[in-house]
Residue frames relative to the residue before (quaternion, step in Angstrom):
aa qw qx qy qz dx dy dz
X 1.0000 0.0000 0.0000 0.0000 0.00 0.00 0.00
X 0.3857 -0.7356 0.5115 0.2203 3.56 -0.84 1.01
X 0.5255 -0.6399 0.4540 0.3291 3.56 -1.20 0.52
X 0.7052 -0.4873 0.3053 0.4149 3.61 -1.21 0.41
X 0.6191 0.5643 -0.3541 0.4158 3.60 1.02 -0.70
X 0.6218 0.5466 -0.3431 0.4437 3.58 1.04 -0.73
X 0.6748 0.4735 -0.2945 0.4835 3.58 0.93 -0.84
X 0.6448 0.5121 -0.3344 0.4584 3.59 1.04 -0.71
X 0.6018 0.5445 -0.3581 0.4616 3.59 1.06 -0.65
X 0.6246 0.5174 -0.3363 0.4786 3.57 1.07 -0.70
X 0.6003 0.5503 -0.3526 0.4610 3.60 1.05 -0.70
X 0.6626 0.5007 -0.3071 0.4647 3.59 0.93 -0.89
X 0.6301 0.5346 -0.3326 0.4546 3.60 1.00 -0.84
X 0.6625 0.5009 -0.3021 0.4679 3.56 0.94 -0.89
X 0.6384 0.5495 -0.3304 0.4259 3.58 0.91 -0.91
X 0.6725 0.5207 -0.2987 0.4329 3.58 0.94 -0.89
X 0.5406 0.6422 -0.4008 0.3669 3.60 1.17 -0.43
X 0.5931 0.5987 -0.3604 0.3999 3.58 1.15 -0.53
X 0.2497 -0.7757 0.5412 0.2076 3.59 1.11 -0.55
X 0.7634 -0.3298 0.2595 0.4911 3.56 -0.85 -0.99
X 0.4122 0.7515 -0.4413 0.2656 3.59 1.28 0.15
X 0.6170 0.5410 -0.3623 0.4420 3.61 1.18 -0.32
X 0.3138 -0.7802 0.4853 0.2394 3.59 1.33 -0.14
X 0.8305 -0.1686 0.1286 0.5151 3.62 -0.65 -1.07
X 0.5612 0.5811 -0.3954 0.4371 3.58 1.27 0.09
X 0.5796 -0.6174 0.3951 0.3561 3.62 -1.12 0.49
X 0.4359 -0.6170 0.5758 0.3125 3.52 -1.33 0.39
X 0.0443 0.8040 -0.5867 0.0861 3.57 -0.79 1.04
X 0.0853 -0.7789 0.6194 0.0488 3.55 -1.09 0.80
X 0.0637 -0.8024 0.5933 0.0121 3.57 -1.15 0.63
X 0.0472 -0.7721 0.6322 0.0440 3.57 -1.18 0.64
X 0.2525 -0.7343 0.6111 0.1539 3.54 -1.22 0.63
X 0.1052 -0.8281 0.5504 -0.0153 3.55 -0.65 1.17
X 0.0482 -0.7802 0.6236 0.0045 3.55 -0.92 1.00
X 0.8423 -0.1471 0.0465 0.5164 3.55 -0.61 1.21
X 0.7750 -0.3907 0.1776 0.4638 3.53 0.83 1.08
X 0.6867 0.4351 -0.2841 0.5083 3.58 1.26 0.04
X 0.3927 -0.7015 0.5422 0.2442 3.56 -0.93 0.92
X 0.1000 -0.8152 0.5698 0.0279 3.57 -0.65 1.13
X 0.7988 0.0696 -0.0598 0.5946 3.57 1.27 -0.11
X 0.0851 0.7895 -0.6060 0.0471 3.56 -1.10 0.64
X 0.0815 0.7941 -0.5970 0.0801 3.53 -1.19 0.56
X 0.1568 -0.7710 0.6072 0.1107 3.54 -1.31 0.15
X 0.5690 -0.5538 0.4702 0.3853 3.54 -1.28 0.31
X 0.2250 -0.8596 0.4495 0.0917 3.53 -0.07 1.33
X 0.8105 -0.0743 0.0726 0.5765 3.59 1.00 -0.69
X 0.6624 -0.5072 0.3880 0.3916 3.53 -1.29 0.50
X 0.8150 0.2216 -0.1876 0.5015 3.56 -0.84 1.02
X 0.6102 0.5645 -0.3463 0.4348 3.58 1.28 -0.17
X 0.7322 -0.4083 0.3070 0.4504 3.53 -1.35 0.05
X 0.4817 -0.6779 0.4807 0.2782 3.56 -1.08 0.76
X 0.7309 -0.4643 0.2863 0.4101 3.54 -1.31 0.39
X 0.6637 0.5234 -0.3168 0.4303 3.58 0.88 -0.93
X 0.6520 0.5110 -0.3084 0.4677 3.58 0.99 -0.87
X 0.6653 0.4959 -0.3036 0.4682 3.57 0.93 -0.86
X 0.6317 0.5257 -0.3343 0.4614 3.59 1.05 -0.72
X 0.6635 0.4912 -0.3058 0.4743 3.59 0.89 -0.90
X 0.6780 0.5058 -0.2886 0.4485 3.58 0.95 -0.90
X 0.6548 0.5465 -0.3122 0.4184 3.58 1.15 -0.59
X 0.5083 0.6572 -0.4261 0.3580 3.60 1.22 -0.31
X 0.4621 -0.6964 0.4781 0.2700 3.57 -0.80 1.02
X 0.6713 -0.5371 0.3420 0.3794 3.53 -1.18 0.69
X 0.6934 0.4890 -0.2902 0.4426 3.58 0.93 -0.85
X 0.7085 0.4384 -0.2562 0.4901 3.59 1.27 -0.28
X 0.4074 0.7431 -0.4640 0.2581 3.61 1.24 -0.12
X 0.6492 0.5376 -0.3167 0.4350 3.58 1.04 -0.75
X 0.6263 0.5476 -0.3323 0.4444 3.59 1.27 -0.30
X 0.4789 0.7118 -0.4278 0.2846 3.59 1.20 -0.42
X 0.6826 0.4862 -0.3267 0.4369 3.69 0.78 -0.82
X 0.6907 0.4463 -0.2754 0.4980 3.59 1.23 -0.42
X 0.6043 0.5980 -0.3246 0.4147 3.58 1.33 0.00
X 0.3829 -0.6794 0.5754 0.2465 3.52 -1.41 0.21
X 0.2647 -0.7445 0.5927 0.1559 3.56 -0.98 0.88
X 0.1194 -0.7545 0.6429 0.0561 3.56 -0.89 1.03
X 0.0737 0.8002 -0.5896 0.0817 3.58 -0.85 0.94
X 0.5077 -0.6987 0.4217 0.2760 3.56 -0.92 0.94
X 0.7837 0.1949 -0.0955 0.5819 3.59 1.19 -0.50
X 0.6395 -0.5226 0.4121 0.3849 3.53 -1.15 0.69
X 0.4673 -0.6775 0.4819 0.3006 3.63 -0.77 0.94
X 0.4847 -0.6702 0.4740 0.3022 3.55 -1.05 0.73
X 0.1189 -0.7640 0.6272 0.0941 3.54 -1.29 0.44
X 0.4945 0.6245 -0.4198 0.4351 3.51 1.15 0.85
X 0.3053 -0.7326 0.5782 0.1889 3.57 -0.90 0.91
X 0.1565 0.7969 -0.5583 0.1698 3.57 -0.07 1.32
X 0.8235 -0.0330 0.0604 0.5632 3.60 -0.60 -1.14
X 0.7683 0.1525 -0.0915 0.6149 3.56 1.22 -0.56
X 0.6018 -0.5627 0.4054 0.3960 3.63 -1.15 0.48
X 0.6476 -0.5403 0.3651 0.3941 3.61 -1.19 0.46
X 0.4376 -0.7032 0.4983 0.2564 3.57 -0.85 0.97
X 0.5913 0.5885 -0.3727 0.4063 3.59 1.03 -0.73
X 0.6585 0.5003 -0.3049 0.4723 3.58 0.98 -0.84
X 0.6486 0.5192 -0.3147 0.4590 3.59 0.99 -0.86
X 0.6248 0.5358 -0.3342 0.4592 3.58 1.04 -0.75
X 0.6573 0.4992 -0.3066 0.4741 3.57 0.91 -0.92
X 0.6801 0.5000 -0.2900 0.4510 3.59 0.89 -0.93
X 0.6201 0.5582 -0.3411 0.4330 3.60 1.15 -0.55
X 0.4980 -0.6657 0.4163 0.3682 3.56 1.21 -0.49
X 0.4187 0.7045 -0.4734 0.3229 3.59 1.27 -0.05
X 0.2315 -0.8069 0.5347 0.0973 3.56 -0.92 0.95
X 0.7812 0.2419 -0.1345 0.5596 3.60 1.22 -0.34
X 0.0533 -0.7905 0.6099 -0.0159 3.57 -0.92 1.01
X 0.1206 -0.7778 0.6153 0.0434 3.56 -0.93 0.98
X 0.0988 -0.8254 0.5550 -0.0299 3.55 -0.64 1.21
X 0.4370 -0.6794 0.5176 0.2820 3.57 -1.09 0.69
X 0.8224 -0.1037 0.1286 0.5443 3.59 0.61 -1.10
X 0.5534 -0.6199 0.4535 0.3221 3.55 -1.26 0.47
X 0.5617 -0.6000 0.4614 0.3341 3.52 -1.26 0.55
X 0.3521 -0.7651 0.4965 0.2102 3.64 -0.67 1.04
X 0.4412 0.6788 -0.4663 0.3566 3.58 1.25 -0.11
X 0.4980 -0.6850 0.4345 0.3065 3.64 -0.69 1.02
X 0.6295 0.5416 -0.3397 0.4416 3.59 1.16 -0.51
X 0.7177 0.3891 -0.2328 0.5285 3.57 1.27 -0.26
X 0.3489 0.7849 -0.4790 0.1808 3.60 -0.06 -1.33
X 0.8167 -0.2453 0.0995 0.5127 3.54 0.76 1.09
X 0.4639 0.7033 -0.4437 0.3056 3.60 1.24 -0.21
X 0.6716 0.4920 -0.3036 0.4633 3.59 0.97 -0.81
X 0.6013 0.5567 -0.3575 0.4479 3.56 1.07 -0.74
X 0.6659 0.4986 -0.2939 0.4707 3.55 0.91 -0.94
X 0.6531 0.5255 -0.3136 0.4460 3.56 0.96 -0.90
X 0.6653 0.5017 -0.3077 0.4594 3.59 0.88 -0.92
X 0.6528 0.5032 -0.3150 0.4706 3.58 1.00 -0.80
X 0.6298 0.5364 -0.3304 0.4543 3.58 1.03 -0.76
X 0.6902 0.4617 -0.2616 0.4920 3.56 1.19 -0.64
X 0.6410 -0.5877 0.2963 0.3949 3.56 1.29 0.27
X 0.5105 0.6399 -0.4338 0.3765 3.60 1.22 0.13
X 0.3971 -0.6568 0.5785 0.2762 3.54 -1.22 0.54
X 0.0186 -0.8068 0.5899 -0.0266 3.59 -0.74 1.04
X 0.1019 -0.7745 0.6239 0.0218 3.55 -0.85 1.07
X 0.0952 -0.8079 0.5809 0.0292 3.61 -0.85 0.93
X 0.7303 0.4852 -0.3089 0.3685 3.54 -1.36 0.13
X 0.4188 0.6916 -0.4876 0.3295 3.62 1.17 0.39
X 0.8187 -0.1063 0.0041 0.5643 3.60 -0.53 1.23
X 0.0806 0.8663 -0.4893 0.0597 3.54 1.01 0.89
X 0.6228 0.5463 -0.3592 0.4297 3.61 0.95 -0.74
X 0.6600 0.4859 -0.3037 0.4859 3.56 0.96 -0.85
X 0.6398 0.5265 -0.3211 0.4587 3.57 1.02 -0.78
X 0.6490 0.5115 -0.3119 0.4689 3.56 1.03 -0.79
X 0.6328 0.5291 -0.3308 0.4585 3.59 1.01 -0.78
X 0.6264 0.5406 -0.3294 0.4548 3.57 1.01 -0.79
X 0.7070 0.4618 -0.2497 0.4740 3.57 1.13 -0.69
X 0.3379 0.7783 -0.4815 0.2196 3.61 1.24 0.01
X 0.6914 0.4630 -0.2992 0.4669 3.63 0.75 -0.91
X 0.6386 0.5291 -0.3320 0.4494 3.59 0.99 -0.78
X 0.6353 0.5225 -0.3302 0.4630 3.59 0.98 -0.82
X 0.6514 0.5090 -0.3151 0.4662 3.57 0.93 -0.88
X 0.6828 0.4941 -0.2896 0.4536 3.58 0.90 -0.90
X 0.5820 0.5660 -0.3752 0.4474 3.59 1.13 -0.54
X 0.6869 0.4392 -0.2599 0.5175 3.57 1.23 -0.59
X 0.4645 -0.7075 0.4142 0.3349 3.60 1.31 0.28
X 0.5801 0.5026 -0.4176 0.4862 3.53 0.87 1.07
X 0.5360 -0.5907 0.4632 0.3863 3.59 -1.14 0.36
X 0.4736 -0.5621 0.5701 0.3671 3.52 -1.35 0.23
X 0.1547 -0.8462 0.5092 0.0263 3.56 -0.36 1.29
X 0.1189 -0.7883 0.6036 0.0071 3.53 -0.74 1.21
X 0.2058 -0.7457 0.6208 0.1274 3.57 -0.80 1.00
X 0.0064 0.8038 -0.5934 0.0405 3.56 -0.73 1.03
X 0.2192 0.7722 -0.5806 0.1363 3.57 -0.84 0.95
X 0.3308 -0.7068 0.5914 0.2034 3.51 -1.31 0.47
X 0.0619 -0.7997 0.5972 0.0116 3.53 -0.99 0.85
X 0.5441 -0.5931 0.4800 0.3490 3.52 -1.27 0.41
X 0.6792 -0.4859 0.3465 0.4272 3.57 -1.25 0.18
X 0.7177 0.3714 -0.2440 0.5362 3.59 1.23 -0.39
X 0.5995 -0.6629 0.3154 0.3189 3.56 1.20 0.79
X 0.4688 0.6026 -0.5045 0.4032 3.56 0.80 1.06
X 0.4441 -0.6787 0.5192 0.2694 3.54 -1.13 0.73
X 0.7344 -0.3138 0.2370 0.5532 3.56 1.09 -0.68
X 0.6170 -0.5145 0.4338 0.4079 3.52 -1.34 -0.32
X 0.5389 -0.6400 0.4394 0.3270 3.57 -1.02 0.79
X 0.8481 0.1200 -0.1187 0.5022 3.55 -0.86 1.07
X 0.7168 0.3820 -0.2317 0.5354 3.58 1.24 0.21
X 0.4012 -0.7111 0.5223 0.2463 3.57 -0.95 0.87
X 0.0414 -0.7841 0.6190 -0.0158 3.55 -0.87 1.04
X 0.2246 -0.7782 0.5735 0.1229 3.59 -0.68 1.09
X 0.1497 -0.8426 0.5160 0.0353 3.57 -0.57 1.18
X 0.7838 0.4057 -0.1850 0.4321 3.56 0.81 -1.02
X 0.6199 -0.5711 0.4119 0.3462 3.53 -1.35 0.35
X 0.6559 -0.4934 0.3922 0.4153 3.56 -1.29 0.26
X 0.6387 0.5426 -0.3242 0.4388 3.57 1.01 -0.82
X 0.6383 0.5049 -0.3210 0.4843 3.57 1.04 -0.75
X 0.5980 0.5694 -0.3492 0.4430 3.55 1.10 -0.68
X 0.6418 0.5080 -0.3228 0.4752 3.58 0.99 -0.79
X 0.6479 0.5189 -0.3200 0.4567 3.58 0.98 -0.84
X 0.6754 0.4885 -0.3096 0.4575 3.60 0.86 -0.87
X 0.6254 0.5117 -0.3468 0.4761 3.60 1.10 -0.56
X 0.5978 0.5294 -0.3563 0.4853 3.59 1.13 -0.58
X 0.6211 0.5327 -0.3386 0.4645 3.58 0.99 -0.82
X 0.6436 0.5334 -0.3284 0.4397 3.58 0.95 -0.84
X 0.6494 0.5328 -0.3191 0.4389 3.58 1.03 -0.77
X 0.6900 0.5021 -0.2609 0.4514 3.58 1.23 -0.45
X 0.6927 0.4539 -0.2628 0.4951 3.59 1.27 -0.04
X 0.5327 -0.6343 0.4624 0.3163 3.55 -1.30 0.32
X 0.8239 0.0401 0.0189 0.5649 3.57 1.00 -0.81
X 0.1442 -0.7624 0.6248 0.0864 3.55 -1.21 0.62
X 0.1399 -0.8407 0.5231 0.0027 3.56 -0.64 1.19
X 0.0125 0.7584 -0.6516 0.0101 3.53 -1.11 0.84
X 0.4723 -0.6698 0.4974 0.2844 3.53 -1.31 0.27
X 0.7581 -0.4036 0.2941 0.4193 3.52 -1.40 0.22
X 0.7086 0.4873 -0.2804 0.4264 3.60 0.75 -1.03
X 0.6252 0.5387 -0.3407 0.4504 3.59 1.06 -0.71
X 0.6352 0.5249 -0.3332 0.4583 3.58 0.99 -0.78
X 0.6698 0.4919 -0.3008 0.4678 3.59 0.94 -0.85
X 0.7184 0.4652 -0.2626 0.4454 3.59 0.85 -0.95
X 0.8243 0.2878 -0.1050 0.4761 3.58 0.87 -0.99
X 0.1662 -0.8013 0.5448 0.1829 3.60 1.17 -0.57
X 0.1087 0.8500 -0.5094 0.0785 3.63 0.78 0.99
X 0.4386 -0.6646 0.5352 0.2820 3.54 -1.32 0.38
X 0.1322 -0.8410 0.5075 0.1331 3.58 1.13 -0.78
X 0.4634 0.6548 -0.4555 0.3859 3.58 1.03 0.85
X 0.5007 -0.6192 0.5045 0.3336 3.56 -1.35 -0.10
X 0.1553 0.8703 -0.4610 0.0769 3.57 1.19 0.59
X 0.6869 0.4936 -0.2941 0.4449 3.65 1.12 -0.47
X 0.7591 0.2527 -0.1710 0.5751 3.60 1.26 -0.10
X 0.5197 -0.5827 0.5012 0.3730 3.55 -1.33 0.09
X 0.4488 0.6681 -0.4819 0.3464 3.58 -0.39 1.20
X 0.5871 -0.5937 0.4226 0.3524 3.55 -1.21 0.53
X 0.4545 -0.6538 0.5304 0.2910 3.55 -1.12 0.68
X 0.4075 -0.6565 0.5591 0.3007 3.59 -1.10 0.59
X 0.5653 -0.5312 0.4738 0.4169 3.56 -1.26 0.18
X 0.3067 -0.7539 0.5528 0.1791 3.59 -0.76 1.02
X 0.1009 -0.8070 0.5818 -0.0081 3.54 -0.83 1.06
X 0.0967 -0.7957 0.5975 0.0232 3.57 -0.84 1.01
X 0.2460 -0.7516 0.5985 0.1282 3.55 -0.80 1.08
X 0.3203 0.7428 -0.5162 0.2814 3.57 -0.24 1.29
X 0.3019 -0.7346 0.5771 0.1902 3.55 -1.14 0.69
X 0.7577 0.3021 -0.1676 0.5537 3.58 1.28 -0.23
X 0.0573 -0.8624 0.5021 0.0305 3.59 0.58 1.11
X 0.6192 0.5635 -0.3628 0.4093 3.60 1.04 -0.60
X 0.5852 0.5685 -0.3718 0.4428 3.59 1.22 -0.33
X 0.6108 0.5898 -0.3382 0.4058 3.59 1.25 -0.30
X 0.4477 0.6837 -0.4658 0.3393 3.61 1.23 -0.11
X 0.6676 -0.2459 -0.6994 -0.0686 1.57 -1.96 1.60
X 0.0523 0.8475 -0.5270 0.0362 3.62 0.82 0.88
X 0.6121 -0.5674 0.4170 0.3598 3.54 -1.23 0.60
X 0.6385 0.5566 -0.3354 0.4123 3.57 0.98 -0.80
X 0.7051 0.4403 -0.2488 0.4970 3.56 1.18 -0.56
X 0.8063 0.3455 -0.1359 0.4605 3.58 1.03 -0.73
X 0.6295 0.5455 -0.3746 0.4072 3.65 1.07 -0.39
X 0.6626 -0.5565 0.3502 0.3588 3.58 -1.32 0.08
X 0.5818 0.6097 -0.3794 0.3820 3.61 1.22 -0.24
X 0.5908 -0.6067 0.3918 0.3596 3.63 -1.05 0.69
X 0.0157 0.7666 -0.6413 0.0283 3.55 -1.10 0.84
X 0.1925 -0.7602 0.6113 0.1065 3.55 -1.02 0.87
X 0.1766 -0.7769 0.5984 0.0848 3.58 -0.73 1.10
X 0.1261 -0.8092 0.5738 0.0071 3.54 -0.71 1.18
X 0.4759 0.6510 -0.4809 0.3441 3.58 -0.65 1.08
X 0.7137 -0.4621 0.3252 0.4139 3.53 -1.24 -0.42
X 0.7783 0.2636 -0.1431 0.5517 3.60 1.19 -0.42
X 0.3264 -0.7280 0.5666 0.2060 3.56 -0.98 0.85
X 0.5957 -0.5578 0.4148 0.4024 3.62 -1.12 0.49
X 0.4828 -0.6713 0.4826 0.2887 3.58 -1.00 0.84
X 0.7747 0.1296 -0.0651 0.6155 3.53 1.05 -0.82
X 0.0032 -0.8232 0.5658 -0.0463 3.53 -0.66 1.12
X 0.4161 -0.6623 0.5596 0.2739 3.53 -1.09 0.76
X 0.7014 -0.4303 0.3373 0.4573 3.57 -1.27 0.05
X 0.8267 0.2356 -0.1937 0.4728 3.55 -1.20 0.68
X 0.5255 0.5778 -0.4516 0.4314 3.60 1.07 0.68
X 0.0933 -0.8278 0.5526 -0.0253 3.56 -0.75 1.13
X 0.2581 -0.7720 0.5676 0.1235 3.54 -1.29 0.41
X 0.0720 -0.7688 0.6351 0.0190 3.55 -1.04 0.92
X 0.3406 -0.7739 0.4905 0.2111 3.62 -0.44 1.12
X 0.1798 0.7588 -0.6091 0.1443 3.55 -0.97 0.94
X 0.1399 -0.7983 0.5848 0.0348 3.56 -0.73 1.14
X 0.3188 -0.7873 0.5003 0.1681 3.57 -0.37 1.25
X 0.5996 0.5728 -0.3655 0.4228 3.60 1.19 -0.35
X 0.7918 0.2920 -0.1395 0.5179 3.57 1.05 -0.72
X 0.7345 0.3698 -0.2133 0.5275 3.59 1.23 -0.35
X 0.4365 -0.7121 0.4977 0.2335 3.55 -1.15 0.66
X 0.6779 -0.4853 0.3527 0.4250 3.60 -1.22 0.34
X 0.6481 0.5184 -0.3395 0.4427 3.59 0.98 -0.76
X 0.5844 0.5529 -0.3726 0.4626 3.60 1.20 -0.44
X 0.6194 0.5240 -0.3298 0.4828 3.56 1.09 -0.74
X 0.6341 0.5420 -0.3192 0.4498 3.56 0.95 -0.91
X 0.6707 0.4929 -0.2909 0.4718 3.58 0.91 -0.93
X 0.6343 0.5341 -0.3288 0.4520 3.60 0.96 -0.82
X 0.6751 0.4882 -0.2954 0.4676 3.57 0.93 -0.89
X 0.6151 0.5329 -0.3420 0.4699 3.58 1.05 -0.75
X 0.6785 0.4872 -0.2878 0.4684 3.58 0.88 -0.94
X 0.6302 0.5304 -0.3221 0.4667 3.58 1.20 -0.51
X 0.5909 -0.5915 0.3569 0.4166 3.59 1.27 -0.22
X 0.4974 0.6160 -0.4433 0.4203 3.57 1.25 0.43
X 0.0731 -0.8351 0.5452 -0.0043 3.58 -0.20 1.29
X 0.7479 0.1297 -0.1225 0.6394 3.56 1.28 -0.40
X 0.0612 -0.8177 0.5710 -0.0385 3.54 -0.76 1.13
X 0.1401 -0.7649 0.6220 0.0920 3.56 -0.95 0.90
X 0.1972 -0.7642 0.6068 0.0945 3.55 -0.83 1.04
X 0.1337 -0.8313 0.5382 0.0377 3.57 -0.51 1.20
X 0.6981 -0.5089 0.2826 0.4169 3.58 1.13 0.32
X 0.5241 0.0859 -0.7590 -0.3767 1.37 -2.48 -0.64
X 0.8558 -0.1936 0.1197 0.4646 3.49 -1.29 -0.51
X 0.6753 0.5061 -0.3007 0.4442 3.58 0.88 -0.94
X 0.6778 0.4858 -0.2902 0.4693 3.57 0.95 -0.86
X 0.6228 0.5282 -0.3331 0.4714 3.58 0.99 -0.80
X 0.6799 0.4962 -0.2921 0.4541 3.58 0.89 -0.95
X 0.5596 0.6067 -0.3714 0.4252 3.58 1.17 -0.63
X 0.7184 0.4211 -0.2409 0.4986 3.58 0.93 -0.90
X 0.6233 0.5402 -0.3395 0.4520 3.59 1.08 -0.68
X 0.6726 0.5058 -0.2978 0.4507 3.58 0.86 -0.96
X 0.6989 0.4479 -0.2630 0.4916 3.58 1.11 -0.70
X 0.3387 -0.7596 0.4787 0.2813 3.60 1.33 -0.11
X 0.3527 0.7568 -0.4710 0.2846 3.55 1.02 0.89
X 0.5891 0.6061 -0.3712 0.3846 3.58 1.17 -0.35
X 0.3004 -0.7547 0.5612 0.1591 3.55 -1.21 0.60
X 0.7990 0.0434 0.0280 0.5991 3.55 1.05 -0.79
X 0.1327 -0.7715 0.6162 0.0866 3.57 -1.15 0.64
X 0.1220 -0.7615 0.6340 0.0578 3.55 -1.03 0.89
X 0.0416 -0.8365 0.5434 -0.0563 3.53 -0.19 1.35
X 0.1488 -0.7952 0.5867 0.0371 3.55 -0.61 1.21
X 0.0925 -0.7929 0.6013 0.0336 3.58 -0.72 1.05
X 0.2180 -0.7836 0.5753 0.0860 3.53 -0.73 1.15
X 0.4956 -0.6801 0.4526 0.2950 3.63 -1.08 0.61
X 0.5020 0.6250 -0.4199 0.4256 3.54 1.01 0.91
X 0.1967 -0.7598 0.6081 0.1194 3.58 -0.90 0.90
X 0.1242 -0.8058 0.5745 0.0728 3.60 -0.91 0.87
X 0.4493 -0.7860 0.3572 0.2296 3.57 1.39 0.19
X 0.7985 -0.0487 0.0283 0.5993 3.60 1.09 -0.48
X 0.4168 0.7079 -0.5073 0.2604 3.54 -1.26 0.28
X 0.7484 -0.3431 0.2979 0.4831 3.56 -1.13 -0.75
X 0.3865 -0.7491 0.4949 0.2111 3.54 -0.58 1.16
X 0.4542 -0.6539 0.5333 0.2858 3.58 -1.10 0.75
X 0.5312 -0.6287 0.4475 0.3497 3.59 -1.06 0.61
X 0.4217 -0.6668 0.5517 0.2705 3.53 -1.31 0.39
X 0.1117 -0.7996 0.5897 0.0197 3.56 -0.75 1.11
X 0.0892 -0.7809 0.6172 0.0365 3.55 -0.90 0.97
X 0.3398 0.7256 -0.5382 0.2616 3.56 -0.68 1.09
X 0.6428 -0.5090 0.4045 0.4052 3.54 -1.27 -0.39
X 0.3365 -0.7307 0.5622 0.1918 3.57 -0.70 1.11
X 0.0776 -0.8365 0.5425 0.0030 3.60 -0.56 1.15
X 0.8136 0.0247 0.0000 0.5809 3.61 1.16 -0.37
X 0.0992 -0.7504 0.6463 0.0968 3.55 -1.24 0.54
X 0.1020 -0.7925 0.6012 0.0134 3.56 -1.06 0.82
X 0.1880 -0.7451 0.6282 0.1216 3.55 -1.01 0.85
X 0.0253 0.7826 -0.6196 0.0548 3.56 -0.74 1.09
X 0.7986 -0.1198 0.0257 0.5893 3.55 -0.38 1.25
X 0.7987 -0.2452 0.1915 0.5151 3.60 -0.70 -1.04
X 0.5984 0.5921 -0.3399 0.4192 3.58 1.30 -0.07
X 0.2403 -0.7502 0.6048 0.1169 3.53 -1.25 0.64
X 0.1092 -0.8195 0.5624 0.0123 3.58 -0.69 1.13
X 0.1426 -0.7647 0.6250 0.0662 3.54 -0.99 0.95
X 0.1765 -0.7451 0.6348 0.1036 3.55 -1.04 0.90
X 0.0287 -0.8103 0.5830 -0.0523 3.55 -0.59 1.21
X 0.1910 -0.7784 0.5883 0.1076 3.56 -0.97 0.87
X 0.5486 -0.5962 0.4767 0.3412 3.53 -1.10 0.72
X 0.5134 -0.6891 0.4157 0.2979 3.59 -0.77 1.01
X 0.5640 0.6048 -0.4063 0.3887 3.60 1.11 -0.38
X 0.6936 0.4381 -0.2717 0.5031 3.58 1.25 -0.36
X 0.6245 0.5783 -0.3331 0.4058 3.59 1.24 -0.27
């Protein structure tokens, strides 16, 4: 028989399968275990759809339904007890006959925060919490950000071994091809990708997922002078681009949009709220230095993905300094990647 952590890790794996389809709702995974064997599993597959616990119960084969009351439900997040887009999961769990529930972490929604745990215990169920809680909390990072009506903001940049982003006014390629594939996968997992005016001029990026099979994020450019970006791909190609600033492009190709924002009179958190209201629930900021620092100074970022290449360039644009909790390191080809979370979420 496997230990509770093994089953909870499976819950996390299932939860991640949803990708960005849950939108502002949390990613959640659940498994039903009978005498050491998983007889049902499910995850919250899309916004407005059935929750993980319901999908797990529904997945149990007909010949195993009689085993459910003798089984344990493992779930990455406290079951809901709110009648909203879907019926309360806590009630469905009780009706299923399950007598034991194991949870990673509590729901940060103010309407919950342990309310379901108390309810299930009052109904006679055994409930255990705190299994791999740190991992469970990390999985909920985007949901916590969305509860505050802001996107989950990821700062992503590549730096040289001596901590430079590149040369001023010149494109410098630092990372390996393999890292490029990984960053394109990251793009497929987010709603929006944001760069500043200077990055568009210097690099003329595409900001697509062209190297992998995956949906493109909405490309977002923070600029007050979009017409100066001609003939950039972001202004002229067929993929959607949102220009954020005080002036809209005079001439726009198809699928080019404008969101008014005045940095002189509005704060970074106002920009964050505008993007959230636009449907950007996860946002990756790819720079450059000035744009990255804009989010760092406002303490709006939630996660940073810092890629260090084994190349020294000796001078140029300094990489920003990030202070937070190191949660993961990744080696990709010759590159070294650090994943850092803002301490306010740790």
